[in-house]
Structure formats: C-alpha cells, structure tokens
C-alpha positions as CSV (number, residue, x, y, z in Angstrom):
1,T,-0.2,0.1,0.2
2,L,1.1,3.5,-0.1
3,R,1.5,4.0,3.4
4,E,3.9,1.1,3.8
5,L,5.7,2.6,0.8
6,L,6.1,5.7,2.6
7,S,7.2,4.2,5.8
8,L,9.8,1.9,3.6
9,Y,10.6,5.3,2.2
10,P,10.1,8.4,4.2
11,A,12.2,10.4,2.1
12,A,10.1,9.6,-1.3
13,R,7.2,11.2,0.2
14,K,8.1,14.6,-1.8
15,E,8.4,12.8,-5.4
16,L,5.8,10.6,-5.1
17,R,3.5,13.6,-4.1
18,E,4.3,15.4,-7.2
19,L,4.1,12.4,-9.0
20,L,0.8,11.9,-8.3
21,W,-0.3,15.5,-8.4
22,T,1.4,16.0,-12.0
23,I,-1.1,12.6,-12.9
24,D,-4.1,14.4,-11.1
25,Q,-3.3,17.7,-13.3
26,G,-3.9,15.7,-16.4
27,K,-0.7,15.1,-17.6
28,A,1.8,11.4,-17.7
29,A,3.9,11.6,-15.3
30,D,7.4,9.9,-15.6
31,V,9.0,7.3,-13.1
32,S,12.2,7.0,-14.7
33,G,14.1,9.7,-12.5
34,V,13.4,7.2,-9.3
35,S,16.8,6.3,-9.0
36,D,16.3,3.3,-6.2
37,P,15.1,0.2,-8.6
38,E,13.1,-1.2,-5.5
39,L,11.1,2.0,-4.9
40,K,10.3,2.5,-9.1
41,T,8.9,-1.4,-9.3
42,R,6.6,0.0,-5.8
43,I,5.5,3.2,-7.5
44,I,4.9,1.4,-10.8
45,N,3.0,-1.2,-8.8
46,I,1.0,1.4,-6.8
47,F,-0.4,2.8,-10.7
48,K,-1.1,-0.5,-11.8
49,L,-3.7,-0.7,-8.5
50,L,-4.5,2.9,-9.3
51,R,-5.7,1.1,-13.0
52,L,-3.4,4.1,-14.5
53,K,-2.6,3.8,-18.2
54,R,0.8,3.3,-19.5
55,G,1.9,5.4,-22.1
56,G,5.1,3.8,-22.1
57,K,7.7,1.8,-20.5
58,T,7.8,3.8,-17.7
59,V,5.6,6.8,-18.2
60,Y,1.8,6.4,-16.4
61,G,-1.4,8.9,-16.6
62,L,-4.7,8.9,-15.9
63,G,-5.7,8.1,-20.0
64,S,-9.6,9.1,-20.6
65,R,-10.8,9.1,-16.9
66,R,-11.8,12.6,-15.7
67,G,-13.0,13.5,-12.8
68,Y,-10.9,10.9,-11.0
69,S,-8.2,11.6,-8.5
70,T,-5.1,10.1,-7.3
71,L,-4.7,12.7,-4.4
72,S,-8.3,11.6,-3.2
C-alpha cells in the first residue's frame, strides 16, 4: 500500500506526491528518474493498482478518465 511505501521510503514522500499531483493535473508522470530500482517498482505497482494508463515503459497517466483523482 501507499502507507507501507511511505514508511519504507520516507524521503520519497515529496517525489511521490509530485508524481501523483502531475497525474491529477492530467499530465503523464515518468518514473524513469526514480533512482532506487525497488522504489520505482513499488511506485509502478501502485500506479497499476490505481489503474493508471501506461504510455511508455515508465510513463503513467489517467488516460481518458475524467473526474478521478489519485490524491483523493
């Protein structure tokens, strides 16, 4: 879960919030800049659980779903 991720990687809180905010703004978020491979995998898994659309190997976004927020 997101809480587990934040407890394991407290320093990633700001970065993860920025990724989710970017997605909520209707833009795609690219996780290729996440340097820790395990953290990147966990973030991608959360994006999959949120049913975000994949637009590339490491790019995720809302796709055509409107009115849905990842930060809610």
